C-alpha positions in Angstrom: -5.7 20.5 14.8 -7.9 17.6 15.7 -9.9 18.6 18.4 -9.9 14.6 19.7 -7.4 14.9 23.5 -5.8 11.3 23.2 -5.9 9.3 26.3 -2.7 7.1 25.5 -2.4 3.9 25.6 -3.7 2.2 28.1 -1.7 -1.2 27.5 1.5 -0.1 25.6 1.6 -1.2 22.3 5.7 -1.7 20.8 6.6 -1.7 17.1 7.5 -5.4 17.9 5.4 -7.7 15.4 2.3 -7.0 17.5 0.6 -4.5 15.4 -0.3 -6.6 12.6 -1.2 -3.8 9.7 -0.2 -2.5 6.8 0.3 -0.3 4.0 -2.8 -0.8 1.5 -2.3 -3.5 -1.2 1.2 -4.8 -0.5 1.7 -7.7 -2.1 2.8 -7.9 -5.5 0.3 -9.8 -8.0 0.0 -10.1 -11.5 -3.7 -7.9 -11.2 -2.8 -5.7 -8.3 -3.3 -2.1 -8.4 -1.6 0.8 -9.8 -0.4 2.0 -5.9 1.7 1.3 -2.9 0.0 0.8 -5.1 0.2 1.6 -8.1 1.4 -2.2 -7.3 0.9 -3.7 -10.7 2.5 -4.2 -13.5 2.7 -3.4 -17.6 1.3 -6.1 -19.6 -1.7 -9.2 -19.9 -2.0 -12.0 -18.0 -0.7 -14.9 -20.5 1.4 -17.4 -20.5 4.8 -17.6 -21.7 5.0 -17.8 -25.8 6.7 -20.6 -26.8 7.0 -19.8 -30.2 10.2 -18.1 -32.1 11.3 -14.5 -31.0 14.2 -14.1 -33.6 11.5 -12.5 -36.5 10.1 -9.7 -34.1 10.7 -6.4 -33.9 13.2 -5.6 -30.6 9.9 -3.2 -29.6 7.6 -7.0 -30.0 10.0 -8.9 -28.4 10.2 -6.3 -25.1 5.9 -7.3 -25.1 6.6 -10.7 -25.0 9.3 -10.2 -22.3 7.0 -8.5 -20.0 4.2 -10.7 -20.5 6.4 -13.5 -19.7 7.3 -11.4 -16.8 3.9 -10.9 -16.1 3.5 -14.4 -15.9 6.0 -15.5 -13.0 4.7 -12.7 -11.7 1.0 -14.2 -11.9 3.1 -17.6 -10.8 5.1 -16.3 -7.7 7.7 -17.4 -9.5 9.7 -13.1 -8.7 12.6 -14.5 -9.4 12.3 -14.9 -12.8 10.2 -12.1 -12.6 12.9 -10.0 -11.9 15.2 -11.5 -13.8 13.0 -10.4 -16.9 13.2 -7.0 -15.8 16.4 -7.1 -15.2 17.5 -7.7 -19.1 15.0 -5.7 -20.7 16.3 -3.0 -18.4 19.4 -3.9 -19.9 18.0 -3.1 -22.6 16.4 -0.2 -22.1 18.6 1.3 -19.3 15.9 4.6 -19.4 12.8 2.2 -19.2 11.4 4.2 -15.8 8.5 1.7 -15.3 11.4 -1.8 -15.7 12.9 -0.1 -12.4 9.9 1.0 -11.0 8.4 -3.3 -11.6 11.6 -4.5 -10.4 11.2 -2.3 -7.4 8.3 -3.9 -6.7 9.2 -7.4 -7.6 12.2 -7.2 -5.4 10.6 -5.8 -2.1 8.6 -8.8 -1.9 11.1 -10.5 -2.2 12.8 -9.3 1.1 15.3 -7.2 -0.8 15.0 -4.2 0.5 18.4 -2.4 -0.5 18.2 -3.6 -4.8 15.1 -2.2 -4.5 16.2 1.4 -3.0 17.7 1.0 -5.7 15.8 0.9 -8.6 13.6 3.6 -7.0 16.5 5.6 -6.9 17.1 5.2 -10.9 13.5 5.7 -11.8 13.5 8.4 -10.2 17.0 10.3 -12.1 15.2 9.4 -15.0 11.3 11.1 -14.2 11.0 13.1 -10.7 7.6 14.1 -11.1 6.0 10.6 -10.2 4.1 10.6 -7.5 3.6 7.1 -7.8 7.0 6.1 -7.5 8.2 8.5 -4.3 5.3 6.5 -3.1 6.9 2.7 -3.5 10.0 4.0 -2.3 8.4 6.1 0.8 7.1 2.0 1.6 11.1 1.3 1.1 12.1 3.7 3.7 9.2 2.2 6.7 10.9 -0.9 5.1 13.8 -0.1 6.2 13.1 1.5 9.0 13.6 5.0 7.9 10.7 6.5 9.2 11.9 10.5 8.6 13.0 9.9 4.5 9.4 7.9 4.1 7.6 10.8 5.6 9.4 13.7 2.8 9.0 11.3 0.1 4.6 10.4 0.6 4.6 14.1 0.9 6.5 14.6 -1.8 4.5 12.2 -3.1 0.8 14.6 -2.6 3.1 17.5 -3.6 3.6 16.4 -6.9 -0.1 14.7 -7.1 -2.9 15.5 -3.8 -5.3 13.2 -5.6 -3.3 10.3 -4.4 -5.3 8.8 -1.3 -3.1 5.4 -1.1 -0.1 7.9 0.3 -1.6 9.8 2.5 -2.9 6.7 4.3 1.2 5.3 4.4 2.0 8.4 5.1 -0.9 8.4 7.7 0.5 4.7 8.9 4.2 6.4 9.3 2.7 8.6 11.8 0.8 5.7 14.0 4.1 3.9 13.7 6.4 7.2 15.5 3.0 7.6 17.9 1.5 10.8 16.8 -1.4 9.8 16.4 -3.1 13.1 16.1 -1.0 14.3 12.9 -2.3 10.4 11.7 -5.4 10.9 12.8 -5.9 14.2 10.1 -4.2 12.4 7.8 -6.5 9.9 7.8 -9.7 11.9 8.0 -7.9 14.1 5.2 -7.5 10.9 3.0 -11.8 10.3 3.2 -11.9 13.5 2.3 -10.3 13.1 -0.7 -11.6 9.1 -1.6 -15.0 10.6 -1.2 -14.3 13.7 -3.6 -13.1 11.7 -5.5 -15.4 8.7 -5.5 -18.7 10.7 -5.9 -19.4 8.9 -2.2 -20.3 12.8 -1.5 -23.6 12.3 -3.0 -24.0 9.2 -3.9 -23.7 7.7 -0.3 -21.8 5.2 -1.6 -18.9 3.6 0.5 -15.9 2.1 -1.4 -13.5 0.0 0.1 -10.3 2.2 -0.4 -12.3 4.2 2.7 -12.8 0.8 4.6 -9.0 0.2 4.5 -8.7 4.1 5.9 -11.6 3.5 8.8 -9.5 0.8 9.7 -6.9 2.5 10.0 -8.0 5.4 12.0 -9.7 2.9 14.2 -6.3 1.6 14.0 -4.9 4.5 15.4 -7.7 5.2 18.4 -7.3 1.8 19.2 -3.4 3.0 20.4 -4.6 6.2 21.5 -6.4 4.9 24.3 -9.5 6.6 22.7 -11.6 2.9 22.6 -15.1 4.7 21.3 -13.2 6.3 18.2 -12.3 2.8 17.4 -14.9 0.9 17.6 -17.1 3.6 15.7 -14.2 2.5 12.8 -14.0 -1.2 13.1 -17.4 -1.9 13.2 -17.6 1.3 10.0 -14.7 -0.4 8.5 -16.3 -4.4 8.4 -19.8 -2.8 7.2 -18.1 -1.5 4.1 -15.2 -4.8 3.7 -18.4 -7.4 4.0 -17.8 -10.7 2.6 -20.5 -10.5 0.3 -18.3 -8.1 -1.6 -16.5 -10.4 -4.8 -14.4 -7.3 -5.8 -12.6 -6.9 -2.9 -8.6 -7.5 -3.0 -7.1 -10.2 -1.0 -5.6 -7.7 1.1 -8.6 -6.3 2.1 -10.2 -9.6 2.8 -7.1 -9.6 4.8 -7.3 -6.0 7.0 -10.9 -7.4 7.5 -10.3 -10.2 9.4 -7.0 -8.3 10.8 -9.7 -5.9 12.3 -12.1 -8.4 13.6 -9.7 -10.1 16.3 -8.3 -5.7 17.0 -12.4 -5.2 18.2 -12.4 -8.1 20.6 -9.5 -7.3 21.9 -11.7 -4.1 22.9 -15.0 -5.6 23.5 -13.8 -8.6 25.6 -14.2 -8.4 29.4 -11.7 -6.2 31.1 -10.1 -8.6 33.6 -9.5 -6.3 36.2 -13.4 -5.0 35.8 -16.0 -5.3 39.1 
């Protein structure tokens, strides 16, 4: 068990929208990494080809449809991309990736029930894909079904213990259930895996994923009333997710701004302070 003794949140923040922390890399973009990600859609980002496709083979037509779908995602036209993936699924009902990709787009569109159905279909076709358990768990969490989410995160980690994003998402769910010690332990383990996978334990270089873990662990300490740990992790986050780092994803930049707000909340003078 984690040696910290939590003091409890002194200004308890219920889950009413006040906590803006989200599971990492949730936005679906054509260039998103494959995590909760595993959230990139397969194919190249190119404009739709207007040429006649009648002479193309079925496989070539499907490739063109996926390229068009990615183009629509890049433009933010999720309904159009969903329609294209629906055509691909009609052509090949055994395509696990197309179900998964359409599910991701349904989540982005707020159509969670449809997303859940697509993830279920994908897992019926292949029950050994950790990334889809992670995606379905995120969907369960968004539907307010945290215990089912935790079960799917655990399954994803059983299949792939190095799935750092699933571990971060699991920690966030523990925190939402106010199981702060479990959340801290999960984030600690996520950091260990990230260091091993990135070679940071030897090079000393910290990854942007570590920055996300520091932010989520700091938020957990913040809500648990362990404010010294929270401040330390928030400062680590700001150091790792530096604005000068040009490779940061948009979600990392937004998280950095959120962490600055949280840190400001902790450091501002208390109204009853003498």
